[in-house]
BAPAZA-426222 format. One line per 10 residues: their letters; for each residue x, y, z of N, C-alpha, C, O. Coordinates in Angstrom, 1 decimal, m for minus. Layout:
a = X/Y/Z/X/Y/Z/X/Y/Z/X/Y/Z  ...
//
This chain:
kvisdghvdm = m7.9/5.4/5.9/m8.2/5.7/4.5/m8.6/4.4/3.8/m7.8/3.4/3.9  m9.6/4.4/3.0/m10.0/3.3/2.1/m9.4/3.6/0.8/m9.6/4.6/0.2  m8.6/2.7/0.2/m7.9/2.9/m1.1/m8.5/1.8/m2.0/m8.2/0.6/m1.8  m9.1/2.2/m3.1/m9.7/1.3/m4.0/m9.2/1.5/m5.4/m9.6/0.8/m6.4  m8.3/2.5/m5.6/m7.8/2.7/m6.9/m6.4/3.4/m6.8/m6.2/4.1/m5.8  m5.5/3.1/m7.7/m4.2/3.7/m7.7/m3.1/2.8/m7.0/m3.4/1.7/m6.6  m1.9/3.4/m7.0/m0.7/2.7/m6.6/m0.4/2.8/m5.1/m0.4/3.9/m4.5  m0.2/1.7/m4.4/0.3/1.6/m3.1/1.4/0.6/m2.9/1.4/m0.4/m3.7  2.3/0.7/m2.0/3.3/m0.3/m1.6/3.3/m0.5/m0.2/3.0/0.4/0.7  3.6/m1.8/0.2/3.9/m2.1/1.6/5.4/m2.3/1.8/6.0/m3.0/1.0
gpqlergrfv = 6.0/m1.7/2.8/7.4/m1.9/3.0/7.8/m1.4/4.4/7.1/m0.7/5.1  9.0/m1.8/4.8/9.5/m1.4/6.1/10.2/0.0/6.1/10.7/0.4/5.1  10.2/0.6/7.3/11.1/1.7/7.5/11.9/1.4/8.8/11.4/0.7/9.6  13.1/2.0/8.8/13.9/1.8/10.0/13.9/3.1/10.8/14.4/4.1/10.4  13.4/3.0/12.1/13.2/4.1/12.9/13.8/3.8/14.3/13.3/2.9/15.0  14.8/4.6/14.7/15.5/4.4/16.0/15.9/2.9/16.2/15.7/2.4/17.3  16.4/2.3/15.2/16.9/1.0/15.3/15.9/m0.1/15.2/16.2/m1.2/15.6  14.6/0.3/14.8/13.5/m0.7/14.8/12.8/m0.7/13.5/12.7/0.4/12.9  12.3/m1.8/13.0/11.6/m1.9/11.8/10.1/m1.5/12.1/9.6/m1.8/13.1  9.5/m0.8/11.1/8.1/m0.4/11.2/7.5/m0.6/9.8/8.0/0.0/8.8
irikddtvsp = 6.6/m1.6/9.6/5.9/m1.8/8.3/4.8/m0.7/8.1/4.0/m0.5/9.0  4.8/m0.1/6.9/3.8/0.9/6.6/3.4/0.7/5.2/3.9/m0.1/4.4  2.3/1.5/4.8/1.8/1.5/3.5/2.2/2.8/2.9/1.9/3.9/3.4  2.9/2.8/1.7/3.2/4.0/1.0/2.1/4.3/0.0/1.9/3.6/m0.9  1.4/5.4/0.3/0.2/5.7/m0.4/0.6/6.7/m1.5/0.9/7.9/m1.3  0.6/6.2/m2.8/0.9/7.0/m3.9/m0.3/7.6/m4.6/m0.1/8.2/m5.7  m1.5/7.4/m4.0/m2.7/8.0/m4.6/m2.8/9.5/m4.3/m3.6/10.2/m4.8  m1.9/10.0/m3.4/m1.8/11.4/m3.1/m0.4/11.9/m3.4/0.5/11.2/m3.5  m0.3/13.2/m3.6/1.0/13.8/m4.0/1.2/15.0/m3.0/0.4/16.0/m3.0  2.3/15.0/m2.3/3.4/13.9/m2.3/2.9/12.7/m1.6/1.9/12.7/m0.9
avwrdmadvv = 3.6/11.6/m1.9/3.2/10.3/m1.3/3.3/10.3/0.2/4.1/11.1/0.8  2.5/9.5/0.9/2.4/9.5/2.3/2.6/8.1/2.8/2.0/7.1/2.2  3.4/7.9/3.8/3.6/6.5/4.5/2.5/6.5/5.6/2.6/7.3/6.5  1.6/5.5/5.5/0.5/5.4/6.5/0.7/4.2/7.4/1.2/3.2/6.9  0.2/4.3/8.6/0.2/3.1/9.5/m0.7/2.1/8.9/m1.7/2.4/8.3  m0.4/0.8/9.1/m1.1/m0.3/8.5/m2.6/m0.3/9.1/m3.5/m0.6/8.3  m2.7/0.1/10.3/m4.1/0.1/10.9/m5.0/1.2/10.4/m6.2/1.1/10.6  m4.4/2.1/9.7/m5.2/3.3/9.1/m5.6/3.1/7.7/m6.1/4.0/7.1  m5.3/1.9/7.1/m5.6/1.7/5.7/m6.3/0.4/5.5/m6.0/m0.7/6.1  m7.4/0.4/4.7/m8.1/m0.8/4.2/m8.0/m0.7/2.6/m8.4/0.3/2.0
lqvkdnakid = m7.5/m1.7/2.0/m7.5/m1.8/0.6/m8.8/m2.4/0.1/m9.3/m3.5/0.7  m9.5/m1.8/m0.8/m10.8/m2.3/m1.3/m10.7/m2.9/m2.7/m10.2/m2.2/m3.6  m11.1/m4.1/m2.8/m11.1/m4.8/m4.1/m12.6/m4.9/m4.6/m13.4/m5.7/m4.1  m12.9/m4.0/m5.5/m14.3/m4.0/m6.0/m14.6/m5.1/m7.0/m13.7/m5.8/m7.4  m15.9/m5.2/m7.3/m16.3/m6.3/m8.3/m15.8/m6.1/m9.7/m15.8/m7.0/m10.5  m15.2/m4.9/m10.0/m14.6/m4.7/m11.3/m13.3/m5.5/m11.4/m12.7/m5.5/m12.5  m12.8/m6.1/m10.3/m11.6/m6.9/m10.3/m11.9/m8.4/m10.5/m11.0/m9.2/m10.4  m13.2/m8.7/m10.6/m13.6/m10.2/m10.8/m13.1/m10.7/m12.2/m13.3/m10.0/m13.2  m12.6/m11.9/m12.2/m12.2/m12.5/m13.4/m12.6/m14.0/m13.3/m12.8/m14.5/m12.2  m12.6/m14.7/m14.5/m12.8/m16.1/m14.5/m11.4/m16.7/m14.4/m10.4/m16.3/m15.1
vpagvdflgk = m11.2/m17.8/m13.6/m9.9/m18.5/m13.5/m9.5/m19.0/m14.8/m10.2/m19.8/m15.5  m8.3/m18.5/m15.3/m7.8/m19.0/m16.6/m7.2/m20.4/m16.5/m6.8/m20.8/m15.4  m7.0/m21.1/m17.6/m6.3/m22.3/m17.6/m4.9/m22.1/m17.2/m4.3/m21.1/m17.5  m4.3/m23.1/m16.5/m2.9/m23.1/m16.1/m2.7/m22.5/m14.7/m1.5/m22.5/m14.3  m3.7/m22.0/m14.0/m3.5/m21.5/m12.7/m4.5/m22.3/m11.7/m5.4/m21.7/m11.1  m4.3/m23.6/m11.7/m5.2/m24.5/m11.0/m5.3/m24.2/m9.5/m6.2/m24.5/m8.8  m4.2/m23.5/m8.9/m4.2/m23.2/m7.5/m5.3/m22.2/m7.1/m5.6/m22.0/m6.0  m5.9/m21.5/m8.1/m6.9/m20.5/m7.9/m8.3/m21.1/m7.9/m9.3/m20.6/m7.5  m8.4/m22.3/m8.5/m9.7/m23.0/m8.7/m9.8/m23.6/m10.0/m8.8/m23.7/m10.8  m11.0/m24.1/m10.4/m11.2/m24.7/m11.7/m11.4/m23.6/m12.7/m11.9/m22.5/m12.4
pgdtvwmlpq = m11.0/m23.9/m14.0/m11.2/m22.9/m15.0/m12.7/m22.5/m15.1/m13.5/m23.3/m15.2  m12.9/m21.2/m15.1/m14.2/m20.6/m15.2/m14.8/m20.2/m13.8/m15.7/m19.5/m13.8  m14.1/m20.7/m12.7/m14.5/m20.2/m11.4/m14.2/m18.7/m11.3/m13.3/m18.2/m12.0  m14.9/m18.0/m10.5/m14.8/m16.5/m10.3/m13.8/m16.2/m9.2/m13.9/m16.8/m8.1  m12.9/m15.4/m9.4/m12.0/m14.8/m8.3/m11.9/m13.3/m8.5/m12.1/m12.8/m9.5  m11.5/m12.7/m7.4/m11.2/m11.2/m7.4/m9.7/m11.1/m7.5/m9.0/m11.7/m6.6  m9.2/m10.4/m8.5/m7.7/m10.4/m8.7/m7.2/m9.0/m8.9/m7.8/m8.3/m9.8  m6.3/m8.6/m8.2/m5.5/m7.3/m8.4/m4.3/m7.7/m9.2/m3.4/m8.4/m8.7  m4.3/m7.3/m10.5/m3.2/m7.8/m11.4/m1.9/m7.2/m11.2/m1.7/m6.2/m10.5  m0.9/m7.9/m11.7/0.5/m7.5/m11.6/0.8/m6.2/m12.3/1.6/m5.4/m11.9
sqqagivwpg = 0.1/m6.0/m13.4/0.2/m4.7/m14.1/m1.0/m3.8/m13.8/m2.1/m4.3/m13.5  m0.7/m2.5/m13.7/m1.8/m1.6/m13.2/m2.9/m1.5/m14.2/m2.8/m1.5/m15.4  m4.1/m1.5/m13.6/m5.4/m1.3/m14.4/m6.1/m0.2/m13.8/m6.2/m0.1/m12.6  m6.7/0.7/m14.6/m7.5/1.8/m14.1/m8.7/1.4/m13.3/m9.4/0.4/m13.7  m9.0/2.0/m12.2/m10.1/1.7/m11.4/m9.9/0.6/m10.4/m10.9/0.2/m9.7  m8.7/0.0/m10.3/m8.4/m1.1/m9.4/m7.1/m0.7/m8.6/m6.2/m0.2/m9.2  m7.2/m1.0/m7.3/m6.0/m0.7/m6.5/m4.9/m1.6/m6.9/m5.1/m2.7/m7.3  m3.6/m1.0/m6.9/m2.5/m1.7/m7.4/m1.4/m1.8/m6.3/m0.5/m1.0/m6.3  m1.5/m2.8/m5.5/m0.6/m3.0/m4.4/0.7/m3.7/m4.8/0.7/m4.6/m5.5  1.8/m3.2/m4.2/3.1/m3.8/m4.4/3.9/m3.8/m3.1/3.3/m3.6/m2.0
wntqhqsvts = 5.1/m4.1/m3.2/6.0/m4.1/m2.0/7.3/m3.5/m2.3/7.8/m3.6/m3.5  8.0/m2.9/m1.4/9.3/m2.3/m1.7/10.2/m2.3/m0.5/9.8/m2.3/0.7  11.5/m2.2/m0.7/12.5/m2.1/0.3/13.4/m0.9/m0.1/14.6/m0.9/0.0  12.7/0.2/m0.5/13.3/1.4/m1.1/13.4/2.6/m0.1/14.0/3.6/m0.5  12.8/2.5/1.0/12.8/3.7/1.9/14.3/4.0/2.2/15.1/3.0/2.4  14.6/5.2/2.3/16.0/5.6/2.5/16.6/5.1/3.7/17.8/4.7/3.8  15.8/5.0/4.8/16.3/4.4/6.0/16.7/3.0/5.9/17.6/2.5/6.6  16.0/2.2/5.0/16.3/0.8/4.8/17.5/0.7/3.9/18.4/m0.2/4.1  17.6/1.4/2.8/18.7/1.3/1.8/20.0/1.7/2.5/21.0/1.2/2.1  20.0/2.7/3.4/21.2/3.1/4.0/21.5/2.5/5.4/22.6/2.5/5.9
gtrgnvtwtl = 20.4/1.9/6.0/20.6/1.5/7.4/20.6/0.0/7.6/20.8/m0.5/8.7  20.3/m0.8/6.5/20.3/m2.2/6.6/21.2/m2.9/5.6/21.7/m2.2/4.7  21.5/m4.2/5.8/22.3/m4.9/4.9/21.6/m6.2/4.6/21.0/m6.8/5.5  21.8/m6.7/3.4/21.2/m8.0/3.0/19.7/m7.9/2.7/19.2/m6.8/2.6  19.1/m9.1/2.5/17.7/m9.1/2.1/16.8/m8.8/3.2/17.2/m8.9/4.4  15.6/m8.4/2.9/14.5/m8.3/3.9/13.6/m9.5/3.6/13.3/m9.8/2.5  13.3/m10.2/4.7/12.5/m11.4/4.6/11.0/m11.1/4.9/10.7/m10.5/6.0  10.2/m11.3/4.0/8.7/m11.1/4.1/8.1/m12.4/4.4/8.1/m13.4/3.6  7.5/m12.5/5.6/6.8/m13.8/6.0/5.3/m13.5/6.2/4.9/m12.6/6.8  4.6/m14.5/5.6/3.1/m14.5/5.8/2.8/m15.5/6.9/3.1/m16.7/6.7
rgvdgpgrya = 2.3/m15.0/8.0/2.1/m15.8/9.2/0.7/m16.4/9.3/0.5/m17.3/10.1  m0.2/m15.8/8.6/m1.6/m16.3/8.6/m2.5/m15.4/7.8/m2.2/m14.3/7.5  m3.7/m16.0/7.5/m4.7/m15.3/6.7/m6.0/m15.5/7.4/m6.4/m16.7/7.5  m6.7/m14.5/7.8/m8.1/m14.6/8.3/m9.0/m14.0/7.3/m9.1/m12.8/7.1  m9.9/m14.9/6.7/m10.8/m14.5/5.7/m11.7/m15.6/5.2/m11.5/m16.7/5.6  m12.7/m15.2/4.4/m13.7/m16.2/4.1/m13.3/m17.2/3.0/m14.0/m18.2/2.7  m12.2/m16.9/2.3/m11.8/m17.7/1.2/m10.3/m17.9/1.1/m9.6/m17.6/2.0  m9.9/m18.3/m0.1/m8.4/m18.5/m0.3/m7.8/m17.2/m0.8/m8.4/m16.5/m1.6  m6.6/m17.0/m0.4/m5.8/m15.9/m0.8/m4.5/m16.4/m1.5/m3.9/m17.4/m0.9  m4.1/m15.9/m2.6/m2.8/m16.2/m3.2/m2.1/m15.0/m3.8/m2.8/m14.1/m4.3
lfltgafgtp = m0.8/m15.0/m3.7/0.0/m13.9/m4.4/1.0/m14.7/m5.3/1.7/m15.5/m4.9  0.9/m14.3/m6.6/1.8/m15.0/m7.5/2.3/m14.0/m8.6/1.7/m13.0/m8.8  3.4/m14.4/m9.2/4.0/m13.6/m10.3/3.7/m14.3/m11.6/3.6/m15.5/m11.7  3.5/m13.5/m12.6/3.3/m14.0/m14.0/4.6/m13.8/m14.8/5.0/m12.7/m15.0  5.2/m14.9/m15.2/6.5/m14.9/m15.9/6.3/m14.5/m17.3/5.2/m14.3/m17.8  7.4/m14.3/m18.0/7.4/m13.9/m19.4/6.6/m14.8/m20.3/6.1/m14.4/m21.3  6.6/m16.1/m20.0/5.9/m17.1/m20.8/4.5/m17.4/m20.2/3.9/m18.4/m20.6  4.1/m16.6/m19.2/2.8/m16.9/m18.6/2.7/m17.9/m17.5/1.7/m18.2/m17.0  3.9/m18.4/m17.2/3.9/m19.4/m16.1/3.9/m18.8/m14.8/4.7/m17.9/m14.5  2.9/m19.1/m13.9/2.8/m18.5/m12.6/3.8/m19.0/m11.6/4.2/m20.2/m11.5
evlfdsakpf = 4.4/m18.0/m10.8/5.3/m18.4/m9.7/4.5/m18.0/m8.4/4.4/m16.8/m8.1  4.1/m19.0/m7.6/3.3/m18.7/m6.4/4.2/m18.3/m5.3/5.2/m19.0/m4.9  4.0/m17.1/m4.7/4.8/m16.6/m3.6/4.1/m17.0/m2.3/4.8/m17.5/m1.4  2.8/m16.8/m2.2/2.0/m17.1/m1.0/0.7/m17.8/m1.4/0.1/m17.4/m2.4  0.3/m18.7/m0.6/m1.0/m19.4/m0.8/m1.6/m19.8/0.5/m1.0/m20.6/1.3  m2.7/m19.3/0.9/m3.3/m19.5/2.2/m3.8/m21.0/2.3/m4.1/m21.4/3.5  m3.8/m21.7/1.2/m4.2/m23.1/1.4/m3.1/m24.0/1.8/m3.2/m25.2/2.1  m1.9/m23.4/1.9/m0.7/m24.2/2.4/m0.3/m23.8/3.8/m0.8/m22.7/4.3  0.5/m24.6/4.5/0.8/m24.3/5.9/1.6/m23.0/6.1/2.3/m22.6/5.2  1.3/m22.4/7.2/2.1/m21.2/7.6/3.2/m21.6/8.6/3.0/m22.6/9.3
pqqidiapnt = 4.2/m20.7/8.7/4.5/m19.5/7.9/5.1/m19.8/6.6/5.6/m20.9/6.3  4.9/m18.8/5.7/5.5/m18.9/4.3/6.3/m17.6/4.2/6.0/m16.5/4.7  7.4/m17.7/3.5/8.3/m16.5/3.4/9.0/m16.4/2.0/9.3/m17.4/1.4  9.3/m15.2/1.7/10.2/m14.9/0.5/11.2/m13.9/0.9/11.0/m13.1/1.9  12.3/m13.8/0.2/13.4/m12.8/0.4/13.3/m11.7/m0.6/13.1/m12.0/m1.8  13.4/m10.5/m0.1/13.3/m9.3/m1.0/14.7/m8.6/m1.0/15.2/m8.3/0.1  15.3/m8.5/m2.2/16.6/m7.9/m2.3/16.5/m6.4/m1.9/15.4/m5.8/m2.0  17.6/m5.8/m1.5/17.6/m4.4/m1.2/17.2/m3.5/m2.4/17.5/m3.9/m3.5  16.6/m2.4/m2.1/16.2/m1.4/m3.1/15.2/m2.1/m4.2/15.4/m1.8/m5.4  14.4/m2.9/m3.7/13.4/m3.6/m4.6/12.1/m2.9/m4.6/11.6/m2.4/m3.6
hahgnwafse = 11.4/m2.8/m5.8/10.1/m2.4/m5.9/9.4/m3.4/m6.9/9.8/m3.5/m8.0  8.4/m4.1/m6.4/7.8/m5.2/m7.1/6.3/m5.2/m7.0/5.7/m4.7/m6.0  5.6/m5.9/m8.0/4.2/m6.1/m8.0/3.9/m7.5/m8.4/4.7/m8.2/m9.1  2.8/m8.0/m7.9/2.3/m9.4/m8.2/0.8/m9.4/m8.4/0.2/m8.4/m8.3  0.3/m10.6/m8.6/m1.1/m10.8/m8.7/m1.7/m11.2/m7.4/m1.3/m12.3/m6.8  m2.6/m10.5/m6.8/m3.3/m10.8/m5.5/m4.6/m11.3/m5.8/m5.5/m10.6/m6.4  m4.9/m12.6/m5.5/m6.2/m13.2/m5.8/m6.9/m13.6/m4.5/m6.3/m14.1/m3.6  m8.2/m13.5/m4.6/m9.1/m13.9/m3.5/m10.3/m14.6/m4.1/m10.9/m14.2/m5.0  m10.6/m15.8/m3.4/m11.6/m16.7/m4.0/m13.0/m16.3/m3.6/m14.0/m16.7/m4.3  m13.2/m15.6/m2.5/m14.6/m15.2/m2.0/m14.6/m13.8/m1.6/m13.6/m13.2/m1.2
pglyrltvqm = m15.8/m13.2/m1.7/m15.9/m11.8/m1.1/m15.9/m11.8/0.4/m16.2/m12.8/1.0  m15.5/m10.7/1.0/m15.5/m10.6/2.4/m14.2/m9.8/2.9/m13.5/m9.3/2.1  m14.0/m9.9/4.2/m12.9/m9.1/4.8/m11.7/m10.1/5.1/m11.9/m11.1/5.7  m10.6/m9.7/4.6/m9.4/m10.5/4.8/m8.4/m9.7/5.6/m8.2/m8.5/5.4  m7.7/m10.4/6.5/m6.6/m9.8/7.3/m5.4/m10.7/7.2/m5.4/m11.9/7.6  m4.4/m10.2/6.6/m3.1/m10.9/6.4/m2.1/m10.5/7.4/m1.8/m9.3/7.6  m1.6/m11.5/8.2/m0.6/m11.2/9.2/0.8/m11.3/8.5/1.2/m12.4/8.1  1.4/m10.1/8.4/2.7/m10.1/7.6/3.8/m9.6/8.6/3.6/m8.8/9.5  5.0/m10.2/8.3/6.2/m9.8/9.1/7.3/m9.5/8.1/7.4/m10.2/7.1  8.0/m8.5/8.4/9.2/m8.2/7.6/10.4/m8.1/8.6/10.4/m7.4/9.6
sgsttggdpv = 11.5/m8.8/8.2/12.7/m8.9/9.1/13.9/m8.6/8.3/14.0/m8.9/7.1  14.9/m8.1/9.0/16.2/m7.8/8.3/17.3/m7.6/9.3/17.1/m8.0/10.5  18.4/m7.0/8.9/19.6/m6.7/9.8/20.1/m5.3/9.5/20.1/m4.9/8.3  20.4/m4.6/10.6/21.0/m3.3/10.4/22.4/m3.4/9.9/23.0/m4.5/9.9  23.0/m2.3/9.5/24.4/m2.3/9.0/25.3/m2.8/10.1/26.4/m3.2/9.9  24.9/m2.6/11.4/25.7/m3.0/12.5/25.5/m4.5/12.9/26.1/m5.0/13.8  24.6/m5.2/12.1/24.4/m6.6/12.4/23.2/m6.9/13.4/23.1/m8.1/13.7  22.5/m5.9/13.8/21.4/m6.2/14.8/20.1/m6.6/14.0/19.8/m6.0/13.0  19.5/m7.6/14.5/18.2/m8.1/13.8/17.1/m7.1/14.1/17.0/m6.5/15.2  16.3/m6.8/13.1/15.1/m5.9/13.2/13.9/m6.7/12.6/14.1/m7.4/11.6
sdtkkltiav = 12.7/m6.5/13.2/11.6/m7.2/12.7/10.3/m6.4/13.1/10.3/m5.8/14.2  9.2/m6.5/12.3/8.0/m6.0/12.7/6.9/m6.9/12.1/7.0/m7.4/11.0  5.8/m7.0/12.8/4.6/m7.8/12.3/3.4/m6.9/12.4/3.1/m6.3/13.4  2.6/m6.9/11.3/1.4/m6.1/11.2/0.3/m6.9/10.5/0.6/m8.0/10.0  m0.9/m6.3/10.5/m2.0/m6.9/9.7/m2.3/m6.0/8.5/m2.5/m4.8/8.7  m2.4/m6.6/7.3/m2.9/m5.9/6.1/m4.3/m6.3/5.9/m4.6/m7.5/5.8  m5.2/m5.3/5.9/m6.6/m5.5/5.8/m7.1/m5.2/4.4/m6.8/m4.2/3.8  m7.9/m6.2/3.8/m8.4/m6.1/2.4/m9.9/m6.4/2.4/m10.3/m7.5/2.8  m10.7/m5.5/1.9/m12.1/m5.7/1.8/m12.4/m6.1/0.3/m12.2/m5.3/m0.6  m12.9/m7.3/0.1/m13.1/m7.9/m1.2/m14.6/m7.9/m1.6/m15.4/m8.5/m0.8
gdstdpdsgf = m15.0/m7.3/m2.7/m16.3/m7.4/m3.2/m17.1/m6.1/m2.9/m16.9/m5.6/m1.8  m18.0/m5.8/m3.8/m18.8/m4.6/m3.5/m19.8/m4.8/m2.3/m20.2/m3.8/m1.7  m20.1/m6.0/m2.0/m21.0/m6.3/m0.9/m20.3/m6.2/0.5/m20.9/m6.2/1.5  m19.0/m6.0/0.5/m18.2/m5.9/1.8/m18.0/m4.4/2.1/m17.4/m3.7/1.3  m18.4/m4.0/3.3/m18.2/m2.7/3.7/m16.7/m2.5/4.2/m16.3/m3.1/5.1  m15.9/m1.7/3.4/m14.5/m1.5/3.8/m14.3/m0.9/5.2/m13.3/m1.2/5.8  m15.3/0.0/5.6/m15.1/0.6/6.9/m15.1/m0.4/8.0/m14.7/m0.1/9.1  m15.7/m1.6/7.8/m15.7/m2.7/8.8/m14.3/m3.2/9.1/m14.1/m3.9/10.1  m13.4/m2.9/8.2/m12.0/m3.3/8.4/m11.2/m2.5/9.4/m10.1/m2.9/9.8  m11.7/m1.3/9.8/m11.0/m0.5/10.8/m11.4/m0.9/12.2/m12.6/m1.2/12.5
gggdngstgg = m10.4/m1.0/13.0/m10.6/m1.2/14.5/m10.8/m2.7/14.8/m10.8/m3.0/16.0  m10.9/m3.6/13.9/m11.0/m5.0/14.2/m9.7/m5.7/14.0/m8.8/m5.4/13.2  m9.5/m6.7/14.9/m8.2/m7.5/14.8/m7.1/m6.7/15.5/m7.2/m5.5/15.8  m6.0/m7.4/15.8/m4.9/m6.8/16.4/m3.9/m6.4/15.4/m3.3/m7.2/14.7  m3.8/m5.1/15.2/m2.9/m4.5/14.2/m1.7/m3.9/14.9/m1.0/m3.0/14.3  m1.4/m4.4/16.1/m0.2/m3.9/16.8/1.1/m4.4/16.2/1.1/m5.3/15.4  2.1/m3.8/16.7/3.5/m4.2/16.2/4.2/m4.9/17.2/4.1/m4.7/18.4  5.0/m5.9/16.7/5.9/m6.6/17.6/7.3/m6.0/17.5/8.2/m6.5/18.2  7.5/m5.1/16.6/8.9/m4.6/16.4/9.0/m3.1/16.3/10.0/m2.5/16.6  7.9/m2.5/15.8/7.9/m1.0/15.5/7.4/m0.3/16.7/7.1/m0.8/17.8
ddgvdgnnsg = 7.5/1.1/16.6/7.1/2.0/17.7/5.7/2.5/17.4/5.5/3.3/16.5  4.7/2.1/18.2/3.4/2.5/18.0/3.1/3.9/18.2/2.1/4.5/17.8  4.1/4.6/18.8/3.9/6.0/19.0/4.4/6.9/17.9/4.3/8.1/17.9  4.9/6.3/16.8/5.3/7.1/15.7/4.2/7.5/14.8/3.3/6.7/14.6  4.2/8.7/14.3/3.2/9.2/13.5/3.2/8.5/12.1/4.2/8.4/11.4  2.0/7.8/11.8/1.9/7.0/10.6/1.9/7.8/9.4/2.1/7.2/8.3  1.8/9.1/9.4/1.8/9.9/8.2/3.1/10.6/8.0/3.2/11.5/7.2  4.1/10.0/8.6/5.5/10.5/8.4/6.0/10.2/7.0/6.0/9.0/6.6  6.3/11.2/6.2/6.7/10.9/4.8/8.1/10.3/4.8/8.4/9.7/3.8  8.9/10.3/5.9/10.1/9.6/5.9/11.3/10.3/5.2/12.4/10.1/5.6
ggplprtgt = 10.9/11.1/4.3/12.0/11.9/3.6/12.8/11.1/2.6/13.8/11.6/2.1  12.4/9.8/2.3/13.1/9.0/1.4/12.7/9.3/0.0/11.5/9.3/m0.3  13.7/9.5/m0.9/13.3/9.7/m2.3/13.0/8.4/m3.0/13.8/7.5/m3.0  11.7/8.2/m3.4/11.2/7.0/m4.0/10.7/7.3/m5.4/10.2/8.4/m5.7  10.9/6.3/m6.3/10.4/6.5/m7.7/8.9/6.6/m7.7/8.2/5.9/m6.9  8.3/7.4/m8.5/6.9/7.5/m8.7/6.5/6.4/m9.8/7.1/6.4/m10.8  5.4/5.6/m9.5/4.9/4.7/m10.4/3.4/4.9/m10.6/2.8/5.5/m9.7  2.9/4.4/m11.7/1.5/4.6/m11.9/1.2/5.3/m13.3/2.1/5.2/m14.2  0.1/6.0/m13.3/m0.2/6.6/m14.6/0.7/7.8/m14.8/0.5/8.5/m15.8
//
């Protein structure tokens, strides 16, 4: 599925003692958890902005970037991340570590938060060495600003790791595919690259709703 508008989250599920990263698609009702390989996020040209002052890591003021903002805007996909699936809240302990292991794309990618006073907090930046990681507290649902400096197809290699309540380590690595710009065919993002798992079970149905009660966000 190509998703170009509405709310989605990326997050882990715990299945048979193993982590599986999936996309929670909130653009349908009820929400569906989809396999990462089955989803391409499309960032259309209506997401283009000029780089504002104070965010020099995106480029010079006035440069053009494609940005999915921290707050939802109509007509633009709104990706976030969560550790709210019932299997995670009941079956793990401690933080989930989200690691960015690499970015394959034509330009720079950055994920940052905008603070109350407008000061950016950079979480990931493809211009810096990999791996990069952040810790996500249990039962978290969050959004940030996703910025891309050039149009084209981006593949982000993401890993999420944690510990079960029994103390066993669990981890999964997947690729998140994003098609940036109206000139980029989002369908070209399917089937390319290795979207296999190093921790999850590839035989699990990606459309499993999981049964976890999650808050609805969006319009």
